C-alpha positions as CSV (number, residue, x, y, z in Angstrom):
1,M,20.9,-16.4,5.8
2,N,17.4,-16.2,3.8
3,I,17.3,-19.3,1.6
4,L,13.9,-18.2,0.0
5,R,15.7,-15.0,-0.9
6,I,18.6,-16.7,-2.4
7,I,16.3,-19.1,-4.3
8,D,14.2,-16.3,-5.6
9,R,17.1,-14.4,-6.8
10,L,18.7,-17.3,-8.5
11,K,15.4,-18.0,-10.3
12,A,15.2,-14.5,-11.4
13,E,18.7,-14.1,-12.6
14,E,19.3,-17.7,-14.0
15,G,15.9,-17.7,-15.8
16,F,14.2,-21.1,-16.4
17,S,15.1,-23.4,-19.4
18,P,13.3,-26.7,-19.6
19,V,16.0,-27.9,-22.3
20,A,19.5,-28.0,-21.9
21,F,21.7,-25.4,-23.6
22,W,25.3,-24.9,-23.6
23,D,26.6,-22.3,-21.1
24,R,30.3,-21.7,-21.3
25,K,31.7,-24.9,-20.0
26,Q,28.6,-27.2,-19.6
27,W,25.1,-28.1,-20.5
28,T,22.6,-26.3,-18.3
29,F,19.1,-26.6,-17.6
30,G,16.3,-25.6,-15.1
31,W,17.4,-22.6,-13.0
32,G,21.0,-22.6,-13.9
33,C,21.8,-26.1,-12.9
34,K,24.2,-28.6,-14.6
35,A,22.3,-30.8,-17.2
36,P,23.6,-34.4,-17.7
37,H,23.7,-34.0,-21.6
38,E,22.6,-32.1,-24.6
39,G,19.0,-32.3,-25.3
40,A,18.3,-33.2,-21.6
41,T,14.8,-31.8,-20.2
42,I,13.5,-31.0,-17.0
43,T,10.1,-29.8,-15.4
44,E,9.7,-26.8,-13.5
45,A,9.0,-28.8,-10.3
46,E,12.0,-31.0,-11.0
47,A,14.2,-27.9,-11.5
48,T,13.0,-26.2,-8.4
49,A,14.0,-29.3,-6.4
50,L,17.2,-29.4,-8.0
51,L,17.9,-25.7,-7.3
52,E,17.1,-26.1,-3.7
53,T,19.7,-29.1,-3.6
54,R,22.3,-27.0,-5.3
55,V,21.7,-24.0,-2.9
56,E,22.1,-26.3,-0.1
57,E,25.3,-27.6,-1.3
58,A,26.5,-23.8,-2.0
59,I,25.5,-23.1,1.8
60,K,27.8,-26.1,2.8
61,G,30.4,-24.7,0.6
62,Y,30.0,-21.3,2.2
63,N,30.4,-22.8,5.6
64,T,33.5,-24.9,4.7
65,L,35.2,-21.8,3.1
66,F,34.2,-19.2,5.9
67,H,33.7,-21.3,9.0
68,D,37.0,-19.8,10.6
69,C,35.9,-16.3,9.7
70,P,36.8,-14.4,13.1
71,T,34.2,-11.6,12.5
72,P,30.4,-12.1,11.6
73,I,29.4,-11.6,8.0
74,S,26.1,-10.1,7.7
75,E,23.3,-12.2,6.5
76,L,23.1,-10.4,2.9
77,R,26.8,-10.7,2.4
78,Q,26.7,-14.3,3.3
79,E,23.8,-14.7,0.6
80,C,26.2,-13.0,-1.9
81,L,28.8,-15.3,-1.3
82,V,26.6,-18.2,-1.6
83,D,25.3,-17.0,-4.7
84,M,29.0,-16.8,-6.1
85,I,29.5,-20.3,-4.9
86,F,26.4,-21.6,-6.5
87,N,27.7,-19.9,-9.7
88,L,31.5,-20.9,-9.5
89,G,31.7,-23.7,-7.0
90,V,33.8,-23.5,-3.7
91,D,37.0,-24.0,-5.8
92,G,36.0,-21.2,-8.1
93,V,35.5,-18.8,-5.1
94,R,38.6,-19.8,-3.6
95,H,40.5,-18.5,-6.7
96,F,39.4,-15.2,-5.6
97,R,42.4,-15.3,-3.2
98,Q,42.6,-11.6,-2.2
99,M,38.7,-11.3,-1.7
100,V,38.8,-14.7,0.5
101,D,41.9,-13.5,2.5
102,D,40.3,-10.0,3.2
103,I,37.1,-11.6,4.4
104,M,39.1,-14.0,6.6
105,D,41.2,-11.1,8.1
106,K,40.6,-10.5,11.8
107,D,39.1,-7.2,10.8
108,P,37.4,-7.5,7.5
109,D,35.6,-4.1,7.6
110,D,36.9,-2.8,4.3
111,W,34.1,-4.3,2.2
112,N,35.1,-1.8,-0.6
113,E,38.3,-3.6,-1.1
114,I,36.4,-7.0,-0.8
115,A,34.0,-5.9,-3.6
116,D,36.8,-4.6,-5.8
117,H,38.5,-8.0,-5.7
118,A,35.2,-9.6,-6.7
119,M,34.8,-7.0,-9.5
120,D,38.4,-7.5,-10.8
121,S,37.5,-10.8,-12.5
122,L,36.5,-12.7,-15.6
123,W,33.4,-13.7,-13.7
124,Y,32.3,-10.1,-13.3
125,G,32.2,-9.7,-16.9
126,Q,30.5,-13.0,-17.7
127,V,27.4,-12.7,-15.4
128,K,26.9,-9.0,-16.0
129,S,23.9,-7.5,-13.9
130,R,24.2,-10.4,-11.5
131,A,27.8,-9.5,-10.6
132,V,26.7,-5.8,-10.5
133,R,24.3,-6.7,-7.9
134,I,26.6,-8.9,-5.7
135,V,29.4,-6.5,-5.8
136,S,27.1,-3.6,-4.8
137,E,25.8,-5.6,-2.0
138,L,29.0,-6.9,-0.9
139,R,30.3,-3.4,-0.9
140,T,27.2,-1.5,0.9
141,G,25.7,-4.5,2.9
142,K,22.2,-3.3,1.4
143,P,20.0,-5.2,-0.9
144,M,19.9,-4.1,-4.6
145,E,16.8,-4.9,-6.7
146,V,17.5,-8.0,-8.9
147,I,18.0,-7.0,-12.5
148,A,16.9,-10.0,-14.6
């Protein structure tokens, strides 16, 4: 898994905000990380450190969720799933039951169906170009340019 690529993509897609703003369910600042409260501020260096910690947590979540996968998942698809976990949390991705079940099948070679399950969600409509990229990469296994 290319952690630097994950961080670069998250930075491009999340954008940087030094001051907390309301983002659907929580106050958010930095590079798309949860802020402690309204009006909270963060420097770019602090935000980068927080982002790195959150990515590490998302990778641990990925490893928890997919550790028993009987077939290898390509590096790029792993990164897509980590991105989703960063955004939704492990429990949020667990709610994509059909997608997770298909990945965990003994022969998860139908990435079209897996991508369709990701696309058929409220999340897909909320994160816009990020979701388009993730679904495309899940489907094809090939990188798509980040659209910020």
